[in-house]
C-alpha positions in Angstrom: 10.2 -66.9 21.6 11.2 -69.8 19.4 13.4 -72.6 20.4 15.0 -75.5 18.5 15.9 -78.2 21.0 18.3 -80.9 19.8 19.2 -83.8 22.0 23.0 -83.9 22.0 25.6 -86.5 23.0 28.0 -83.5 23.2 28.1 -79.9 22.0 30.4 -77.0 22.0 30.5 -73.4 20.7 33.6 -71.6 19.5 34.1 -67.9 18.8 37.3 -66.8 17.1 39.0 -70.2 17.8 38.1 -70.0 21.5 35.7 -72.5 23.0 33.1 -70.4 24.8 30.9 -73.2 26.1 30.5 -77.0 26.0 28.4 -79.8 27.4 29.0 -83.5 27.5 25.3 -84.5 27.0 21.9 -82.8 27.2 20.3 -80.3 24.8 21.7 -77.9 22.3 19.1 -75.1 22.2 18.8 -72.4 19.6 16.9 -69.4 21.0 15.1 -66.8 18.9 13.3 -63.7 20.2 10.7 -61.6 18.4 9.4 -58.1 19.2 6.3 -59.2 21.2 8.2 -61.6 23.5 8.2 -60.9 27.2 9.7 -62.4 30.3 6.6 -64.6 30.5 7.6 -66.2 27.2 11.1 -66.8 28.5 9.7 -68.3 31.7 7.4 -70.6 29.7 10.2 -71.7 27.4 12.7 -72.3 30.3 10.0 -74.4 32.1 9.4 -76.5 28.9 13.1 -77.1 28.3 13.9 -78.0 31.9 11.0 -80.5 32.1 11.1 -81.9 28.5 11.4 -85.6 28.6 13.5 -86.7 25.7 15.8 -89.2 27.3 15.1 -92.9 27.4 14.2 -94.8 30.6 15.1 -98.5 31.2 12.3 -99.5 28.9 13.4 -97.3 26.1 10.6 -94.7 26.4 11.3 -91.0 26.4 10.4 -90.4 30.1 13.5 -88.8 31.5 14.3 -85.0 31.7 17.6 -83.2 31.9 17.6 -83.5 35.7 16.9 -87.2 35.6 20.0 -87.9 33.5 22.3 -85.1 34.8 22.2 -83.3 31.4 23.1 -79.7 30.6 22.1 -77.1 28.0 24.2 -75.4 25.4 22.1 -72.3 24.8 22.8 -70.3 21.6 21.1 -67.0 20.5 19.7 -67.4 17.0 17.8 -64.4 15.5 17.4 -66.3 12.2 14.7 -68.5 13.8 12.4 -65.5 12.9 13.4 -65.5 9.2 10.6 -64.8 6.8 11.1 -66.6 3.5 7.7 -66.1 1.9 8.9 -63.6 -0.8 12.0 -64.1 -2.9 15.1 -66.0 -2.0 16.6 -63.7 0.5 15.2 -64.1 4.0 13.8 -61.1 5.8 14.6 -60.8 9.5 12.2 -57.9 10.4 10.4 -60.3 12.8 13.5 -60.7 15.0 13.7 -58.5 18.0 16.1 -55.6 18.2 19.5 -56.7 19.6 19.1 -55.2 23.1 15.6 -56.7 23.7 16.8 -60.1 22.3 19.9 -60.2 24.4 17.9 -59.2 27.6 15.3 -61.9 27.0 17.9 -64.5 26.0 19.9 -63.9 29.2 16.6 -64.0 31.2 15.8 -67.3 29.6 19.2 -68.7 30.6 18.7 -67.4 34.2 15.3 -69.1 34.4 16.8 -72.4 33.3 19.4 -72.1 36.0 16.5 -71.7 38.5 15.6 -75.3 37.6 19.2 -76.3 38.5 20.1 -76.8 34.9 23.7 -76.4 34.0 24.0 -73.8 31.1 26.8 -73.2 28.7 26.5 -70.4 26.2 28.2 -68.7 23.2 28.6 -65.0 22.8 25.5 -63.0 21.9 25.8 -61.4 18.5 29.1 -63.0 17.6 29.8 -65.3 14.7 29.9 -68.7 16.3 30.9 -72.2 15.2 28.8 -74.9 16.8 29.9 -78.5 16.9 27.6 -81.1 18.2 26.4 -84.7 17.9 22.6 -84.9 17.6 21.5 -87.9 19.5 18.6 -89.8 17.9 18.4 -87.6 15.9 15.9 -85.8 18.2 14.8 -82.3 17.3 11.9 -80.5 18.9 10.4 -77.0 18.2 8.8 -74.7 20.8 7.1 -71.4 20.0 5.8 -69.5 23.0 3.2 -67.8 20.8 1.9 -71.1 19.5 1.6 -73.4 22.5 0.4 -76.2 20.2 3.6 -76.5 18.2 
């Protein structure tokens, strides 16, 4: 499972001119799923997001988590995180999980985040979405459950 975590001052997602989800501050998280991902990958990623310390404390150091600042997560499914661009100019998406597996693990990831008392807003799986957000910092972090060093 791959995540792109972006610290956001605010974020919203719209599908067909209808706002599906929005947060006032926290993380905008893009979530990609590959064939070999399991519930354990989703649990690992949820734990990392819930405990990620990207918010500044009184001394200006990034020591505070979502819970510490009352932040929320806008979680967006994003199969293109598994794009392969090695050959040619048209990305291949064969490394992305099939839609049913991806949706199941994406929903499980969101459920796991809720277990950490994190407020979650989402878009609509598989839909064309317009995302509007203000990246705070900017601060962008990558997590890959298959590469724990990333």
